[in-house]
C-alpha positions as CSV (number, residue, x, y, z in Angstrom):
1,M,38.0,22.9,-37.5
2,M,38.6,21.0,-34.2
3,R,36.5,18.2,-33.8
4,L,35.9,15.8,-30.5
5,S,35.1,12.3,-31.0
6,L,32.4,11.3,-28.6
7,S,34.5,9.2,-26.2
8,E,36.3,12.6,-25.8
9,S,33.1,14.4,-25.1
10,V,32.0,11.8,-22.8
11,R,35.4,12.2,-20.8
12,S,35.4,16.0,-21.0
13,A,31.9,15.9,-19.8
14,L,32.8,13.4,-16.5
15,V,35.7,15.7,-16.0
16,E,33.1,18.6,-15.4
17,V,30.9,16.5,-13.4
18,W,33.5,15.3,-10.9
19,A,35.0,19.0,-10.7
20,H,31.8,20.2,-9.2
21,K,30.8,17.3,-6.8
22,L,28.2,18.9,-4.4
23,R,26.4,20.5,-7.4
24,S,26.4,17.7,-9.5
25,G,25.4,15.3,-6.2
26,L,22.5,17.2,-5.6
27,T,21.6,17.1,-9.5
28,L,21.7,13.5,-9.3
29,T,19.9,13.2,-6.2
30,G,16.9,14.4,-8.2
31,V,17.4,12.1,-10.9
32,T,18.1,9.0,-8.5
33,L,14.9,9.6,-6.4
34,G,12.7,10.2,-9.6
35,T,14.0,6.9,-10.9
36,A,13.4,4.8,-7.8
37,A,9.9,6.1,-7.3
38,M,9.1,5.0,-10.9
39,V,11.0,1.6,-10.3
40,V,9.0,1.2,-7.0
41,L,5.5,2.3,-8.0
42,M,5.5,0.2,-11.2
43,T,6.8,-2.7,-9.3
44,L,4.4,-2.3,-6.6
45,M,1.4,-2.0,-9.0
46,A,2.9,-5.3,-11.1
47,G,2.9,-6.9,-7.7
48,V,-0.9,-5.8,-6.6
49,R,-1.9,-6.6,-10.3
50,E,-0.4,-10.1,-9.9
51,A,-1.5,-10.8,-6.5
52,V,-5.3,-9.7,-7.1
53,W,-5.6,-11.8,-10.4
54,S,-4.1,-14.8,-8.2
55,G,-6.5,-14.2,-5.8
56,V,-9.6,-13.9,-8.1
57,R,-8.1,-17.2,-10.2
58,G,-7.9,-18.9,-6.4
59,L,-11.5,-18.1,-5.6
60,G,-12.6,-21.0,-8.0
61,F,-15.6,-19.2,-9.6
62,D,-14.2,-19.3,-13.0
63,G,-17.1,-20.2,-15.2
64,V,-19.3,-21.3,-12.2
65,M,-23.0,-21.2,-11.9
66,F,-25.0,-21.8,-8.5
67,V,-28.4,-23.5,-8.6
68,S,-30.4,-23.2,-5.5
69,A,-33.9,-23.9,-4.4
70,Q,-36.3,-20.7,-3.7
71,R,-40.2,-20.3,-3.2
72,P,-42.1,-20.1,-6.6
73,Q,-43.0,-16.5,-7.2
74,S,-46.3,-16.7,-9.0
75,L,-49.2,-17.6,-7.1
76,L,-50.1,-20.5,-9.4
77,G,-46.6,-22.0,-9.0
78,Q,-46.9,-21.8,-5.2
79,K,-50.2,-23.7,-5.4
80,K,-48.4,-26.5,-7.7
81,A,-45.3,-26.4,-5.6
82,F,-46.2,-29.7,-4.2
83,Q,-45.9,-31.2,-7.6
84,S,-42.1,-30.7,-7.5
85,R,-39.8,-32.5,-5.0
86,G,-37.5,-29.5,-4.8
87,L,-33.8,-29.3,-5.5
88,A,-32.3,-32.9,-5.0
89,L,-29.3,-35.1,-6.2
90,R,-31.3,-36.4,-9.3
91,D,-31.1,-32.7,-10.4
92,S,-27.3,-32.6,-10.7
93,Q,-27.3,-36.0,-12.2
94,A,-29.7,-34.5,-14.9
95,L,-27.4,-31.4,-15.6
96,A,-24.2,-33.9,-15.7
97,S,-25.9,-36.1,-18.3
98,E,-28.1,-33.7,-20.4
99,G,-26.0,-30.4,-19.9
100,E,-24.0,-30.2,-23.4
101,S,-22.5,-26.8,-22.2
102,L,-21.4,-28.3,-18.8
103,A,-17.8,-29.3,-17.9
104,A,-18.4,-30.3,-14.6
105,V,-21.7,-30.6,-12.1
106,A,-21.6,-31.2,-8.3
107,A,-24.3,-31.6,-5.8
108,V,-23.6,-29.8,-2.4
109,R,-25.2,-30.1,1.1
110,L,-24.7,-27.8,3.8
111,A,-24.8,-28.5,7.2
112,D,-23.2,-27.1,10.8
113,R,-21.5,-29.8,12.8
114,V,-18.9,-30.0,15.6
115,V,-15.7,-31.4,14.2
116,Q,-13.0,-32.7,17.1
117,A,-9.7,-33.7,17.0
118,G,-8.3,-35.3,20.0
119,S,-9.4,-32.9,22.7
120,V,-9.8,-29.9,20.1
121,S,-13.3,-29.1,18.9
122,K,-14.8,-26.8,16.6
123,R,-18.3,-26.1,15.0
124,V,-17.7,-25.7,11.4
125,Q,-19.6,-25.8,8.2
126,V,-19.8,-29.1,6.9
127,Y,-19.7,-29.3,3.0
128,A,-21.1,-32.9,1.9
129,V,-20.2,-32.7,-1.7
130,T,-20.0,-34.9,-4.8
131,A,-16.4,-35.7,-6.2
132,S,-16.4,-33.7,-9.0
133,Y,-16.6,-30.6,-6.6
134,A,-13.1,-30.2,-7.1
135,Q,-13.4,-30.4,-10.8
136,V,-16.1,-27.6,-10.7
137,H,-14.0,-25.1,-8.5
138,D,-10.8,-26.1,-9.3
139,R,-9.8,-27.3,-5.7
140,Q,-6.1,-28.3,-5.1
141,V,-4.9,-29.8,-2.0
142,Q,-1.3,-29.0,-0.2
143,R,-1.5,-32.2,1.6
144,G,-3.0,-35.8,0.7
145,R,-5.5,-36.0,-2.3
146,F,-9.2,-34.7,-2.8
147,F,-11.7,-37.6,-2.6
148,H,-12.7,-39.4,-6.1
149,Q,-15.4,-41.3,-7.6
150,G,-14.9,-44.4,-5.8
151,D,-15.2,-42.9,-2.4
152,E,-18.3,-41.4,-3.2
153,E,-20.1,-44.5,-4.5
154,A,-18.6,-46.5,-1.5
155,A,-19.7,-43.4,0.8
156,R,-16.4,-44.0,2.6
157,R,-15.8,-42.0,5.7
158,V,-13.0,-40.0,4.4
159,A,-12.7,-36.0,4.7
160,V,-10.6,-32.9,3.3
161,L,-10.0,-30.2,5.8
162,G,-10.1,-26.7,4.7
163,A,-6.9,-25.0,5.3
164,E,-7.8,-22.9,8.5
165,L,-9.6,-25.6,10.1
166,A,-6.6,-28.1,9.7
167,T,-4.3,-25.4,11.4
168,S,-7.0,-24.9,14.2
169,L,-7.3,-28.8,14.8
170,F,-3.7,-30.0,14.2
171,G,-1.6,-27.0,14.4
172,H,1.8,-27.5,12.1
173,E,1.1,-31.3,12.3
174,N,0.4,-33.1,9.2
175,P,-3.5,-34.3,9.7
176,V,-3.4,-36.8,6.8
177,G,-4.2,-40.0,8.2
178,K,-5.6,-38.9,11.1
179,T,-9.2,-39.3,12.5
180,V,-11.7,-36.4,13.2
181,K,-15.1,-36.7,14.5
182,V,-17.9,-35.1,12.5
183,G,-20.7,-35.0,15.1
184,D,-20.0,-38.5,16.7
185,V,-19.1,-40.1,13.2
186,P,-15.5,-40.8,12.9
187,F,-13.9,-39.5,9.2
188,Q,-10.3,-40.2,8.1
189,V,-8.4,-37.1,7.1
190,I,-7.2,-37.6,3.5
191,G,-6.1,-34.3,2.1
192,V,-6.0,-30.6,3.5
193,E,-7.0,-28.0,0.8
194,E,-4.7,-25.3,-0.6
195,R,-5.7,-21.7,0.6
196,L,-8.4,-20.1,-1.2
197,G,-8.0,-16.4,-2.5
198,N,-5.6,-14.4,-0.6
199,R,-5.9,-10.9,1.3
200,F,-6.6,-8.9,-1.9
201,A,-9.5,-11.3,-3.3
202,N,-11.5,-13.5,-0.9
203,S,-15.5,-14.4,-0.6
204,G,-17.5,-15.4,2.4
205,W,-17.8,-18.6,0.6
206,T,-14.2,-19.5,0.4
207,R,-13.5,-18.1,4.0
208,R,-16.1,-20.6,5.2
209,E,-14.9,-23.3,3.2
210,M,-11.5,-22.6,4.5
211,E,-12.7,-23.0,8.2
212,G,-14.8,-26.1,7.0
213,I,-14.5,-29.6,6.0
214,L,-15.3,-31.6,3.2
215,I,-16.9,-34.9,2.9
216,P,-18.5,-37.0,0.2
217,L,-22.3,-36.7,0.0
218,S,-23.1,-40.0,-0.1
219,A,-21.2,-40.5,3.3
220,F,-23.2,-37.8,4.8
221,R,-26.3,-39.1,3.7
222,A,-25.2,-42.7,5.0
223,Y,-23.9,-41.4,8.4
224,L,-25.1,-38.1,9.4
225,S,-28.6,-37.2,7.5
226,G,-30.4,-39.1,4.7
227,G,-32.5,-37.9,2.0
228,Q,-32.2,-36.8,-1.4
229,E,-32.3,-32.9,-1.0
230,V,-29.3,-30.7,-1.6
231,N,-28.7,-26.9,-0.8
232,L,-26.8,-26.2,-4.1
233,I,-25.9,-27.6,-7.5
234,T,-22.5,-25.9,-8.6
235,V,-21.9,-26.3,-12.4
236,R,-19.0,-25.1,-14.5
237,T,-19.0,-24.3,-18.2
238,D,-16.0,-23.2,-20.5
239,R,-18.5,-21.5,-22.8
240,K,-17.8,-18.0,-21.2
241,D,-18.9,-16.6,-24.5
242,N,-22.4,-17.2,-24.2
243,L,-23.2,-17.4,-20.5
244,A,-26.9,-16.4,-20.9
245,A,-27.4,-19.6,-23.2
246,V,-26.0,-22.0,-20.4
247,K,-28.0,-20.3,-17.7
248,A,-30.9,-20.8,-19.9
249,E,-29.9,-24.6,-20.5
250,I,-29.7,-25.1,-16.7
251,E,-32.9,-23.6,-16.2
252,R,-34.6,-26.0,-18.7
253,I,-33.1,-28.9,-17.7
254,I,-34.0,-28.5,-14.1
255,R,-37.5,-27.2,-15.0
256,R,-38.4,-30.3,-16.7
257,S,-37.5,-32.3,-13.5
258,H,-39.4,-29.9,-11.7
259,N,-42.5,-30.5,-13.6
260,G,-42.6,-27.0,-15.0
261,I,-42.3,-25.6,-11.3
262,D,-40.0,-22.5,-11.1
263,D,-38.9,-23.5,-7.4
264,F,-35.3,-22.8,-8.1
265,E,-33.1,-20.0,-9.0
266,V,-29.6,-20.1,-11.3
267,E,-27.0,-17.6,-10.0
268,N,-24.9,-16.4,-13.0
269,V,-21.6,-16.3,-10.4
270,A,-19.4,-16.3,-13.6
271,D,-21.1,-13.2,-15.2
272,E,-20.7,-11.4,-12.1
273,M,-17.2,-12.5,-11.8
274,L,-16.2,-11.4,-15.5
275,R,-18.0,-8.0,-14.3
276,A,-15.7,-7.8,-11.4
277,E,-12.7,-8.6,-13.4
278,K,-13.5,-5.6,-15.6
279,E,-14.0,-3.3,-13.1
280,I,-10.9,-4.3,-11.4
281,R,-8.9,-4.2,-14.6
282,V,-10.3,-0.5,-14.9
283,I,-9.0,0.4,-11.2
284,L,-5.8,-1.3,-11.8
285,R,-4.9,0.7,-14.8
286,N,-6.1,4.3,-13.3
287,W,-3.9,3.6,-10.5
288,T,-0.8,2.6,-12.6
289,I,-1.5,5.6,-14.7
290,V,-2.1,8.1,-11.5
291,L,1.1,6.6,-10.0
292,A,3.5,6.5,-13.1
293,A,2.4,9.9,-13.6
294,I,3.5,11.1,-10.0
295,A,6.9,9.3,-10.6
296,G,7.2,10.9,-14.0
297,I,6.5,14.2,-12.3
298,S,9.2,13.8,-9.8
299,L,11.5,12.6,-12.8
300,L,10.9,15.9,-14.4
301,V,11.5,17.9,-11.4
302,G,15.0,16.0,-11.8
303,G,15.2,17.2,-15.4
304,V,14.5,20.8,-14.2
305,G,17.5,20.3,-11.8
306,I,19.8,19.1,-14.7
307,Y,18.6,22.2,-16.8
308,S,19.2,24.7,-14.2
309,V,22.7,23.4,-13.3
310,L,23.8,23.2,-16.9
311,R,22.7,26.8,-17.1
312,I,24.6,27.8,-14.4
313,S,27.9,25.6,-15.3
314,L,27.6,27.3,-19.0
315,A,27.3,30.7,-17.3
316,E,30.7,30.4,-15.8
317,R,32.4,28.5,-18.7
318,L,31.6,31.4,-21.3
319,Y,35.1,32.2,-21.6
320,E,36.2,28.8,-22.0
321,I,33.5,28.0,-24.7
322,G,34.4,31.1,-26.8
323,L,38.3,30.4,-26.8
324,R,37.3,26.5,-28.0
325,K,35.2,28.1,-30.7
326,A,38.0,30.8,-31.5
327,I,40.6,28.1,-32.0
328,G,38.2,25.7,-34.2
329,A,35.7,24.0,-32.1
330,S,32.8,23.5,-34.2
331,D,29.0,24.1,-32.9
332,Q,28.5,20.5,-33.1
333,A,31.4,19.7,-30.8
334,I,30.1,22.2,-28.2
335,L,26.4,21.0,-28.6
336,T,28.0,17.3,-28.1
337,Q,29.9,18.1,-24.9
338,V,27.2,19.9,-23.1
339,L,24.8,17.1,-24.1
340,A,27.4,14.4,-22.7
341,E,27.3,16.3,-19.6
342,S,23.5,16.0,-19.3
343,T,23.2,12.8,-20.2
344,S,26.1,11.6,-18.2
345,L,24.4,13.1,-15.1
346,S,21.0,11.4,-16.1
347,L,22.7,7.9,-16.9
348,L,24.3,8.1,-13.3
349,G,21.2,9.0,-11.6
350,A,18.7,6.3,-13.6
351,A,21.4,3.7,-12.7
352,S,21.5,4.8,-9.1
353,G,17.6,5.0,-8.9
354,V,17.4,1.6,-10.3
355,I,19.6,0.1,-7.8
356,L,17.8,2.2,-5.1
357,G,14.1,1.0,-6.3
358,L,15.4,-2.7,-6.4
359,L,16.3,-2.3,-2.8
360,V,13.5,-0.9,-1.7
361,T,10.9,-3.4,-3.3
362,R,13.0,-5.9,-2.0
363,M,12.3,-4.8,1.4
364,A,8.6,-4.5,0.3
365,S,8.5,-7.6,-1.0
366,G,7.6,-9.6,2.5
367,A,3.7,-8.2,2.2
368,F,3.2,-10.1,-0.8
369,E,2.7,-14.2,-1.1
370,A,4.7,-14.2,-4.5
371,G,7.1,-11.5,-3.6
372,L,7.7,-8.6,-5.9
373,P,9.9,-9.7,-8.9
374,P,11.3,-7.1,-10.8
375,S,9.6,-6.2,-14.1
376,P,12.5,-6.1,-17.0
377,A,10.3,-3.9,-19.1
378,G,9.6,-2.0,-16.2
379,L,13.0,-1.4,-15.1
380,A,14.0,-0.6,-19.1
381,F,11.2,1.7,-19.1
382,A,12.3,3.6,-15.7
383,F,15.7,3.8,-17.1
384,G,15.4,4.9,-20.2
385,F,12.6,7.5,-19.5
386,A,15.2,8.9,-17.0
387,V,17.9,9.4,-19.6
388,A,15.7,10.8,-21.8
389,V,14.7,13.6,-19.4
390,G,18.6,14.2,-18.8
391,F,19.0,14.4,-22.6
392,F,16.2,16.8,-23.3
393,S,16.8,19.0,-20.4
394,G,20.4,19.4,-21.7
395,L,19.0,20.2,-25.5
396,W,18.2,23.7,-25.1
397,P,21.4,24.9,-22.9
398,A,23.4,23.0,-25.7
399,R,22.0,24.5,-28.6
400,Q,22.3,28.1,-26.8
401,A,25.8,27.5,-26.1
402,S,26.8,26.1,-29.3
403,R,25.4,29.0,-31.1
404,L,27.4,31.8,-29.3
405,S,30.0,33.4,-31.5
406,P,33.6,33.5,-30.0
407,V,33.4,37.2,-29.1
408,E,30.0,37.0,-27.8
409,A,31.0,34.1,-25.6
410,M,34.6,35.7,-24.5
411,R,33.3,38.7,-23.3
412,G,30.6,36.9,-21.2
């Protein structure tokens, strides 16, 4: 009985593919486009997913809660409101010293002021903050440094510019070491913040901060506006598994500092972020499934093309198959050769599709700050899926061809 080795089957399959260039080319086009679509869509979704999470992390709200002043809700509380001195710097100090669940605490005072550098001026939000603000919100600088505890204690007139404000005032020039005026008071620029969030994730707070200026709270009180009051206290906790208990601890400390008056509100930003992240995760997963299904369907269409081409090819070669079986070719040899043809087509199409997909994603990478690095797992999945589609598309025609009797095949 005549048997063909696997290498001979593959060689014979490639000869057959080459002999019908137009037909094979049309079939390859379907597999190539399907594979390329899967590579592009999977890479794009991976890029979008990374960009979204990078933007969310860049907001600086992970594990963060805001404490703000508010009017007491109860009538009794309103009558006793005079017994509380309102939200003040001492409250942040109390939280820092007594809050066992708190990793960092910062006081924030907000004001609108005109900031001037040379002949350029702009009205912006001034963030007068304690030095721990950078730790609470995980702020990084692209140039210079953030102010530290020594700057805070000495009430130094130093400033960190938001990324947008630095560009507005100085263009592409390095502003570190230069002087800006906040109102009529000169401050030395010691740093420029990194950009916060990105086009996929941003908030009003971070946009205003990028367009604003940060100075030590002590310097604001000494040179611009005195008083102990603050607009906000921001805190960060590492106990994200029990945010309700952390919030209760903050409320207990502030309430005691305010003589039992509830003239404040604790906004659980950390919990809101966790809920938002869950929703984003579901949306991204659903989109990934939908797009992968679309790409998979396009690959299946390519598989139908392989199936159709093989049926036509086998119909034309029935006499050849019958003759081979008559001189001793086994069913397994016929099966192997036909499968080798379908798999060869899918391999060529998959390889071409991966290359085309990489070229397309490279052209699209400019829309993403971090680019679109190819995912080895995604490429392997797309390639493997395309090859599998080709293999199974050829399985039924191969089985039919291998089961033909020599006489039946030679009669056509």
